One Martini backbone bead per residue (centre of mass of N, CA, C, O) as a GRO file, in nm:
protein
   96
    1UNK     BB    1  14.135 -11.229  17.396
    2UNK     BB    2  14.185 -10.924  17.469
    3UNK     BB    3  14.305 -10.701  17.687
    4UNK     BB    4  14.048 -10.511  17.675
    5UNK     BB    5  13.886 -10.732  17.759
    6UNK     BB    6  13.641 -10.821  17.976
    7UNK     BB    7  13.628 -11.026  18.255
    8UNK     BB    8  13.384 -11.233  18.384
    9UNK     BB    9  13.259 -11.342  18.660
   10UNK     BB   10  13.058 -11.588  18.797
   11UNK     BB   11  12.967 -11.363  19.032
   12UNK     BB   12  12.780 -11.203  18.869
   13UNK     BB   13  12.542 -10.973  18.893
   14UNK     BB   14  12.209 -10.978  18.861
   15UNK     BB   15  11.973 -10.759  18.697
   16UNK     BB   16  11.662 -10.788  18.811
   17UNK     BB   17  11.510 -10.519  18.793
   18UNK     BB   18  11.539 -10.483  18.486
   19UNK     BB   19  11.404 -10.747  18.399
   20UNK     BB   20  11.127 -10.694  18.530
   21UNK     BB   21  11.057 -10.431  18.379
   22UNK     BB   22  11.086 -10.545  18.097
   23UNK     BB   23  10.870 -10.768  18.124
   24UNK     BB   24  10.634 -10.583  18.187
   25UNK     BB   25  10.645 -10.416  17.930
   26UNK     BB   26  10.637 -10.661  17.733
   27UNK     BB   27  10.369 -10.798  17.834
   28UNK     BB   28  10.173 -10.524  17.828
   29UNK     BB   29  10.156 -10.436  17.529
   30UNK     BB   30   9.900 -10.610  17.449
   31UNK     BB   31   9.764 -10.513  17.713
   32UNK     BB   32   9.496 -10.286  17.698
   33UNK     BB   33   9.326 -10.016  17.814
   34UNK     BB   34   9.012  -9.871  17.787
   35UNK     BB   35   8.999  -9.503  17.751
   36UNK     BB   36   8.804  -9.296  17.597
   37UNK     BB   37   8.909  -9.442  17.319
   38UNK     BB   38   9.182  -9.489  17.447
   39UNK     BB   39   9.513  -9.611  17.464
   40UNK     BB   40   9.631  -9.735  17.770
   41UNK     BB   41   9.876  -9.813  17.956
   42UNK     BB   42   9.907 -10.018  18.242
   43UNK     BB   43  10.198  -9.916  18.275
   44UNK     BB   44  10.417  -9.661  18.388
   45UNK     BB   45  10.683  -9.821  18.378
   46UNK     BB   46  10.925  -9.792  18.146
   47UNK     BB   47  11.218  -9.906  18.031
   48UNK     BB   48  11.310  -9.655  17.858
   49UNK     BB   49  11.282  -9.455  18.108
   50UNK     BB   50  11.445  -9.612  18.334
   51UNK     BB   51  11.734  -9.680  18.227
   52UNK     BB   52  11.902  -9.407  18.213
   53UNK     BB   53  11.882  -9.355  18.531
   54UNK     BB   54  11.993  -9.677  18.607
   55UNK     BB   55  12.258  -9.685  18.474
   56UNK     BB   56  12.553  -9.821  18.499
   57UNK     BB   57  12.868  -9.694  18.475
   58UNK     BB   58  13.015  -9.973  18.394
   59UNK     BB   59  12.787 -10.137  18.284
   60UNK     BB   60  12.656 -10.403  18.069
   61UNK     BB   61  12.575 -10.751  18.047
   62UNK     BB   62  12.493 -10.991  17.840
   63UNK     BB   63  12.424 -11.327  17.814
   64UNK     BB   64  12.570 -11.333  17.516
   65UNK     BB   65  12.846 -11.128  17.580
   66UNK     BB   66  12.768 -10.834  17.571
   67UNK     BB   67  12.889 -10.498  17.604
   68UNK     BB   68  12.749 -10.205  17.770
   69UNK     BB   69  12.780  -9.832  17.798
   70UNK     BB   70  12.483  -9.772  17.694
   71UNK     BB   71  12.143  -9.755  17.687
   72UNK     BB   72  12.104  -9.749  17.377
   73UNK     BB   73  12.264 -10.006  17.303
   74UNK     BB   74  12.088 -10.195  17.472
   75UNK     BB   75  11.813 -10.139  17.336
   76UNK     BB   76  11.895 -10.224  17.051
   77UNK     BB   77  11.963 -10.515  17.127
   78UNK     BB   78  11.677 -10.592  17.242
   79UNK     BB   79  11.515 -10.534  16.977
   80UNK     BB   80  11.663 -10.775  16.813
   81UNK     BB   81  11.531 -10.964  16.979
   82UNK     BB   82  11.345 -11.214  17.044
   83UNK     BB   83  11.081 -11.310  17.228
   84UNK     BB   84  11.220 -11.564  17.346
   85UNK     BB   85  11.488 -11.426  17.431
   86UNK     BB   86  11.355 -11.221  17.635
   87UNK     BB   87  11.248 -11.431  17.846
   88UNK     BB   88  11.575 -11.534  17.892
   89UNK     BB   89  11.707 -11.289  18.013
   90UNK     BB   90  12.042 -11.154  18.077
   91UNK     BB   91  12.165 -10.922  18.320
   92UNK     BB   92  12.487 -10.776  18.394
   93UNK     BB   93  12.675 -10.656  18.644
   94UNK     BB   94  12.950 -10.502  18.725
   95UNK     BB   95  13.218 -10.536  18.912
   96UNK     BB   96  13.380 -10.312  19.161
   0.00000   0.00000   0.00000
Protein backbone atom coordinates (compact mmCIF):
# COMPACT_ATOMS: atom_id res chain seq x y z
CA UNK A 1 0.00 0.00 0.00
CA UNK A 2 1.34 3.38 -0.96
CA UNK A 3 0.78 6.40 1.24
CA UNK A 4 -1.72 7.75 -1.28
CA UNK A 5 -3.89 4.62 -1.10
CA UNK A 6 -6.83 5.04 1.18
CA UNK A 7 -7.40 2.34 3.74
CA UNK A 8 -11.01 1.43 4.34
CA UNK A 9 -12.20 0.55 7.79
CA UNK A 10 -14.15 -2.68 8.45
CA UNK A 11 -17.10 -0.51 9.50
CA UNK A 12 -17.40 0.92 6.00
CA UNK A 13 -21.10 1.65 5.25
CA UNK A 14 -22.54 -0.51 2.46
CA UNK A 15 -24.37 1.56 -0.13
CA UNK A 16 -27.57 -0.51 -0.12
CA UNK A 17 -29.74 1.94 -2.07
CA UNK A 18 -27.38 1.84 -5.06
CA UNK A 19 -27.16 -1.95 -4.99
CA UNK A 20 -30.96 -2.30 -4.89
CA UNK A 21 -31.50 0.06 -7.83
CA UNK A 22 -28.75 -1.65 -9.80
CA UNK A 23 -30.27 -5.08 -9.14
CA UNK A 24 -33.74 -3.85 -10.17
CA UNK A 25 -32.37 -2.43 -13.41
CA UNK A 26 -30.29 -5.52 -14.01
CA UNK A 27 -33.06 -8.03 -13.25
CA UNK A 28 -35.76 -6.27 -15.27
CA UNK A 29 -33.74 -5.86 -18.44
CA UNK A 30 -34.86 -9.29 -19.64
CA UNK A 31 -38.52 -8.91 -18.73
CA UNK A 32 -40.12 -6.19 -20.80
CA UNK A 33 -43.77 -5.33 -21.18
CA UNK A 34 -45.20 -5.06 -24.64
CA UNK A 35 -47.03 -1.82 -25.26
CA UNK A 36 -48.42 -0.84 -28.69
CA UNK A 37 -45.82 -2.97 -30.41
CA UNK A 38 -43.02 -1.13 -28.60
CA UNK A 39 -40.84 -2.57 -25.89
CA UNK A 40 -41.09 -0.43 -22.80
CA UNK A 41 -38.90 -1.06 -19.75
CA UNK A 42 -40.89 -2.04 -16.66
CA UNK A 43 -38.94 0.13 -14.23
CA UNK A 44 -38.63 3.89 -14.55
CA UNK A 45 -35.51 4.46 -12.44
CA UNK A 46 -32.47 3.13 -14.24
CA UNK A 47 -29.15 2.88 -12.47
CA UNK A 48 -27.31 4.85 -15.18
CA UNK A 49 -29.65 7.84 -14.74
CA UNK A 50 -29.78 7.62 -10.94
CA UNK A 51 -26.05 7.21 -10.25
CA UNK A 52 -24.61 10.59 -11.42
CA UNK A 53 -27.13 12.53 -9.28
CA UNK A 54 -26.52 10.45 -6.17
CA UNK A 55 -22.81 9.74 -6.45
CA UNK A 56 -21.04 10.52 -3.15
CA UNK A 57 -18.40 13.27 -3.35
CA UNK A 58 -15.86 11.11 -1.53
CA UNK A 59 -16.19 8.31 -4.06
CA UNK A 60 -17.23 4.66 -3.86
CA UNK A 61 -15.32 1.46 -3.26
CA UNK A 62 -16.25 -1.80 -4.93
CA UNK A 63 -16.20 -5.05 -2.97
CA UNK A 64 -13.28 -6.20 -5.13
CA UNK A 65 -11.15 -3.40 -3.69
CA UNK A 66 -11.20 -0.76 -6.41
CA UNK A 67 -11.94 2.86 -5.56
CA UNK A 68 -13.94 5.05 -7.95
CA UNK A 69 -14.07 8.82 -7.96
CA UNK A 70 -16.52 9.32 -10.85
CA UNK A 71 -19.89 7.70 -11.73
CA UNK A 72 -18.59 6.90 -15.24
CA UNK A 73 -15.62 4.91 -13.99
CA UNK A 74 -17.90 2.95 -11.65
CA UNK A 75 -20.37 2.16 -14.46
CA UNK A 76 -17.56 0.98 -16.74
CA UNK A 77 -16.28 -1.28 -13.98
CA UNK A 78 -19.76 -2.75 -13.38
CA UNK A 79 -20.28 -3.37 -17.10
CA UNK A 80 -17.15 -5.52 -17.18
CA UNK A 81 -18.35 -7.71 -14.33
CA UNK A 82 -20.04 -11.01 -15.09
CA UNK A 83 -23.72 -11.59 -14.36
CA UNK A 84 -22.88 -13.78 -11.37
CA UNK A 85 -20.44 -11.19 -10.00
CA UNK A 86 -23.14 -8.51 -10.23
CA UNK A 87 -25.55 -10.56 -8.14
CA UNK A 88 -23.20 -10.55 -5.14
CA UNK A 89 -22.00 -6.98 -5.66
CA UNK A 90 -20.86 -4.84 -2.74
CA UNK A 91 -20.55 -1.07 -3.04
CA UNK A 92 -19.09 0.81 -0.10
CA UNK A 93 -19.33 4.49 0.68
CA UNK A 94 -16.31 6.11 2.19
CA UNK A 95 -16.55 7.27 5.80
CA UNK A 96 -16.30 11.01 6.19
